N, C-alpha and C positions, 0 to 999 in steps of 0.2 A: 426657682427664679426663671430658669431657662424656659420651663414649661409655660409660665405665665406670659413671658415675652412672646412665645410662639402663638398663644391664643390671641394676644393683643394684635399681632401681625395679621392673623387670619381675620380678625374683626375689622381691621383697617381695610383690608382688601374687599371684604363684603360691603363696607360702607361706600367705597369707591364704585363698586358695581351698582349698588342701589342708587347712587347718584347718576346713573345712566350714561356712563361713558361707553362708546362703542368698542367692539372687539377690534383687534388689529392683527395683521399677519406680517411676519418677517418676509416671506416670499409674496409680497403684495402684488407683483405683476402676474403671479400664478393664479390670482383671483381677480381677473379683469373686471367682471361685472360688479363685484363688491367695491373695487377701487373707483371706477368711473363708468357710468352708464354709456358714455360716448364710445367706449371700447367694444360695445356689443356688435358682433358680426365681423370685427376686425381680426380675422383668423388666418388670412393669407390664402384661404381656399374656400370651401363651401360650408363646412360645419366643424364644430369643436365641442368637446366635452371634457370636464376635468373634475377632480376631487382633491380635497386637502384635509389633513389631520394635524392638529397642533395640541400639545399638552405642555403645561408649565407649572412652576411653583411646587414641584414635588417635595422639595425640602422645607416648605413652609406649612403646607397642609397635608395631613396624613391621607394617603390614597390618591387616586387620580381625580382630584376634585376641580381642577381647572383645565378644561379641554374643549376643543372646538372641532366640529366636523362640518365640512361644507362641500357643496357640489354645484356645478353649473353646466349649462349647454347653450350654445347659440348657433345661429345659422345666418349666412349672408343671403340676401334676397336682391335680385336685380340682374342686369345684363352680365353675362358670363365672360367679360373681357377685362383685361388687367387694368386699363385706365378708364373705366366707366364708373360713374356714380352708382352707389348701391346702398341698400338698407340692411339692417340687422335686427333680428328678433332673438331674445334670449330669456332663459329662466334660471334663476339661481336660488339656492337654499343654504341656510346654515343653522346648526344647532349648537348652542354654547352653554356649558355648565360652569358655574363659577362658585367656588367656596363651599364650606360645610353646610350652608343652607340649601344646597342644590338649586341655586338660582339659575333657572333655565330660560334661555331666550331662543325661540324658534322663529325663523323669518323666511318668507318666500317673496321673491322679487320678480316681476315681469318687466323686461327692458325692451326699449325700442331705440334705434339709432339710425342716422343717415350720414353717409360719408360723401363729401363733395371733393372731386378731383379738381384742384385749381389749375394745375398743369402736371406734366409728367414728373415734377420734382416736389410738388407740395400738395397737401390735402388738409381738410378740416372736417371734423365730425361733431355732431351734436346728438345727445341722447337723453332720454327720460326714463324714469322708473316709477312703478307703483308697487307697494309692498303691503303684506299682511303680517303682523307680528303677534306672537303669543308669548307672554312671560309668566313664570310661576316660581314659587319658592316654598320650601318646607319650613313653616313657622315653628314646628315642634322642635327643630334642631337649633333654635336661636339661643345664644348665651347672653345673659344680662348681668351676671355678677359672679364673683369668685368667693369661695370660702376663705375668710381671713386667716384661718389657722393652717389649712392644708394647701391652699392655693389652687385647689381643684375647681373647675367650672361648675356652676349650679344652673341646672335647667329649671327655669321658672317662667311662668306666663306674666312677666312683669309689664309687658307691652302687648298690645293686640292690634292687628290690622283688620281693616274692613274687608279686604279681599286678598287672597294669596295668589290670584291669577289676574291677568290683564291682557286684553286684546285691543288692538288699534291698527289704523292704517298709516302709511307713510308715503312720502314723495321725494324723489331725488332728481337732480339735473346735472349734466356734465358736458364739457367741450374738450376737444383734443386737436392739436395742431402738430403736423409733422412735415419735415422737409428732408429731402435726399439730394444734397448739393452735388454729389458725384457718386459713382458706382461704389456700392458696399459701404457707404457712409450715410448715416442718418441721425437726425435729432428730433426729439418730440417734447412737447410740454402739454399738460392737461390741467384742467380746473374742474372740480366737482363740488356741488352743494347738496348735502344730505339733510333730511328732516326739514324740508321747506315748510311743512305745516306745523312743525313743533308740537307733536301730539302729547296729550296728557298721559303720563305714566304713573301717576300716584296710586298707591295702594290704600289710600284713605278716601272716604267719601266727604270731601270738603267743598267749600264754595268755589265757584268758577274763578273768582278773582284770586284764589289761593292755590290753584292747581299747580302741580309740578310738571313743567313742560320739558320735553327732551330738547336739549340744546341743539341748535343748528350746527352742522359740522362743515367746515371749509377745508378742502383738500387741494394742495398744489403739488404736482408730481412731474417728473421729467427724466430724461436720460438720453443716451447717445450710443451709437456704435461707431468706433473710430478704428480703421484698420492700422495695424502695425506691421504688416507684411501680407503676403498672399494668403496665408491661412490663419494668422493670428490677429486678434482685435481686442480692444479694451472697451468696456461698457460701464462708464460711470452713471450713477443714478441718484435721485433724491426724492423724498416725499416729506411734505410738511402738513401736519394736521392741526387744526384749531377748532376746539369744541368747548364752548363756554369758557371756564377758567383753565381748561387743560390744553397744553400745547405739546406736540410731539414732532421731533425732527429726525429723519433717517437719511444717512449718507452711506453710499456703498460704491464699490468698484469690483467688477468681475473681468476676468480675462477669458476670452473665447478662443478655442483652437478648433478649426475645421479639419476633418480627417482627409478631405480631398479638395482639389482646386476646381473640380468639375462643377459648374454653376448649379446644376440640378441636384447635386449631392449636398444635402443640408445637415448631414450628421456632424455633430460637434460636441465638445465637452467644455464646461465652464468651471472656474474656481474663483472664489472671491471672498471678501469680508466687508463688514459694514459696522456702523456705529449708530445706535439709537441714543441720542444725546441724553446724558445723565441717567441712563437706564441700563443699556446692555451693549456688549460687543457681540457680533454674530459672524459665524463662519458659514459659507454656503458653497454648494456644488450643484451642477445641473448637467444633464446629458440629453442631447437631441438624437434620437435613433428612429429612423423611418418617420412615421407620423407622431411618435411619442416625444413628450418632454417629461423628464423626471427631475424634480427639484428636491433638494434637502438642505436644511439649515439647522443650526444649533445656536441658541442664545447663551451668553455668559453674563450673568447679572453683575453690574458694577454700580448699582444704586446704593442708597443708604440702607437698604434691606439686605445687603450682602451678608451680614452676620446671621440673619435668619435663613436666608436662601442658600448659604454656603457657596455663593457665586453661581449656583445652578439656575439656568433660565428655563429653556424648553426646546425640545426637538420639534421640527415641523417637516412634513413630507407632503408633496403635491405631485400629481400625475395628470397630464393633459394629452389628449389625442386630437389631432386635426385631420379631417378626412376630406377627400375630393370626390365629387360625383364623377361617374364615368362619362365625361363629355369633353369636347375640345375647348381649350381656353378657360378651364375652370379656375385657374389660379388668379387671384385678385391682388390689387395693390394693398400692401400692408407694411407698416414700419416694423422694426425689430424691437421687441420688448425683452 
């Protein structure tokens, strides 16, 4: 009976993926170009590059069948002074594998953004993205029925798809506002709209009026850095996602400790926790060392699938490096994420 419930859980997850909900990250600020195209180029200096690896549901599906690998790079373009308007150009990529069908999504995004300095305390940025996506799955691994006596799955071509691969384009748009009312204190809020063109993702050759469109996704996110002393600060944050019938809410708080009071010494450590409503509790840590940011988080599943997952969610690791070109005044205005 347990084995049957396990296969049912895996089937449910495959259905959710086939209904085309987007991937998500616990360390969402470590994937700025995926979160909001308006964050392109907002790296505090000249250029930035990062990578992320996430795996989950090891207790539900045998093997490492739910995993995501992503990478990005962006560069700031414009006058090299801290309080000048500037632009940003970025490239991001992710490869996601979901479930026993090896449902793969490979995506490449090209991003453009422009940041306007309202004054020395406020800024607003706007960004756009264009993307190319390739999806595929292994139809031969599909399960359609179970043996009524043994309970074992039966591999059978009970259904057939017109195509096991799909390629399409996509378009995204985003805005970000930030304010620094006083030194070492800042607040920001962003809005992003993904899948503006709602591309057809169906694996069946059906009539245009019956195509399966990818739901548009609305993202609202924000956060703050509030000092609690000369070297200690608190960083609350939130992210809300709405995509078709699916809603996701993330709430988190991190504590930041700077190793030094010297302004140019940015080395710090962070510890915190968060809650993805009705899904998971997550613990997180981060270290800023030189130009590097190292993020780690682990999800503890608290949803109705806790019985199948044994409360295991998934680990996630991200590394970001921010670089400055060898020229005077290369540091630019940037809020703290």
